[in-house]
C-alpha positions in Angstrom: -0.2 0.1 -0.1 1.2 3.2 -0.8 0.8 6.2 1.4 -0.4 9.4 0.0 2.0 12.8 -0.1 1.8 15.7 0.5 2.6 18.8 -2.2 5.8 21.0 -0.4 4.4 24.5 -0.1 5.4 27.0 -1.9 8.2 29.1 -1.1 7.3 31.5 -3.0 5.5 34.7 -1.9 4.2 38.2 -3.5 5.3 40.9 -1.5 4.2 45.1 -0.9 7.0 45.8 -3.8 6.0 43.6 -6.5 2.2 43.5 -5.6 2.7 47.5 -6.5 4.6 47.0 -9.3 1.9 44.7 -10.5 -1.3 46.8 -9.6 0.3 50.5 -11.0 1.8 48.0 -14.3 -1.7 47.5 -14.8 -2.8 50.8 -14.3 -0.1 52.2 -16.9 -1.0 49.4 -19.5 -4.4 50.8 -20.1 -4.0 55.0 -18.7 -0.7 55.5 -20.8 -2.4 55.2 -23.8 -6.1 56.6 -22.9 -5.7 59.5 -20.5 -3.0 61.9 -21.4 -5.0 63.3 -24.5 -8.2 63.2 -22.4 -6.9 65.4 -19.6 -5.6 67.1 -21.5 -7.8 69.7 -21.7 -8.3 70.3 -18.1 -4.4 71.2 -17.2 -2.6 70.9 -14.5 -5.3 70.0 -11.9 -5.2 66.7 -14.1 -2.2 65.5 -12.0 -4.3 65.3 -9.0 -6.3 62.8 -10.9 -2.8 60.5 -11.3 -2.2 60.7 -8.0 -5.7 60.0 -7.1 -6.0 56.9 -9.1 -2.1 56.0 -7.7 -3.3 55.4 -3.8 -5.9 53.7 -4.9 -3.9 51.2 -7.0 -1.3 51.1 -3.5 -4.6 50.3 -1.7 -5.1 47.7 -3.9 -1.6 46.0 -3.9 -1.6 46.3 -0.1 -5.2 43.8 0.1 -3.5 41.5 -2.1 -0.1 41.8 -0.6 -2.1 40.7 2.6 -4.2 38.4 0.8 -1.1 36.4 -0.7 0.5 36.2 3.1 -2.3 34.5 4.4 -3.5 32.8 1.3 -0.2 31.4 0.2 -1.8 29.6 -2.7 -1.6 30.3 -6.9 -4.8 31.9 -8.3 -5.5 35.8 -7.3 -8.4 36.8 -7.0 -10.7 33.1 -7.7 -8.2 31.9 -4.7 -8.9 34.0 -2.1 -12.5 34.7 -2.8 -13.0 30.9 -3.6 -11.3 30.1 -0.6 -12.8 33.0 1.9 -16.8 32.4 0.2 -17.1 29.2 -1.3 -17.2 27.8 -4.6 -19.5 28.7 -6.8 -18.5 32.7 -5.6 -14.7 31.6 -6.6 -16.0 30.3 -9.4 -18.7 34.1 -10.0 -15.0 36.3 -9.4 -13.1 34.2 -12.2 -15.1 34.7 -14.6 -15.8 38.1 -14.0 -12.0 39.1 -13.6 -11.9 37.4 -17.1 -14.3 39.5 -18.5 -13.6 42.3 -17.2 -10.1 42.1 -18.3 -11.0 41.3 -22.0 -13.7 44.3 -21.8 -10.6 46.3 -20.9 -8.2 45.0 -23.4 -11.6 45.7 -26.5 -12.0 48.9 -25.2 -7.8 50.0 -25.4 -8.3 48.2 -29.1 -10.9 50.5 -30.5 -10.2 53.7 -28.1 
């Protein structure tokens, strides 16, 4: 009879700097092409919009860093919501996240 083996826990983790870089990279990824043209008419006050958005991005990075430390598994939003709220909510979050990314990419493509 064989004994079941447990998988080795992952030693990699997402820290605050990695999560911040991921969120800022996503924000810059679309915003760098779309926002400057639309904010140019507002002048220097538009920098407040960038600052406000950056604070929000850093807060989102902090949330994901804390979740990655609490639940050290691969899967991101799906894993966190599945762990906290069950399989069905995890499924909804995964599909919602995927659909929102595809819609965002389509919006950038036609902008």
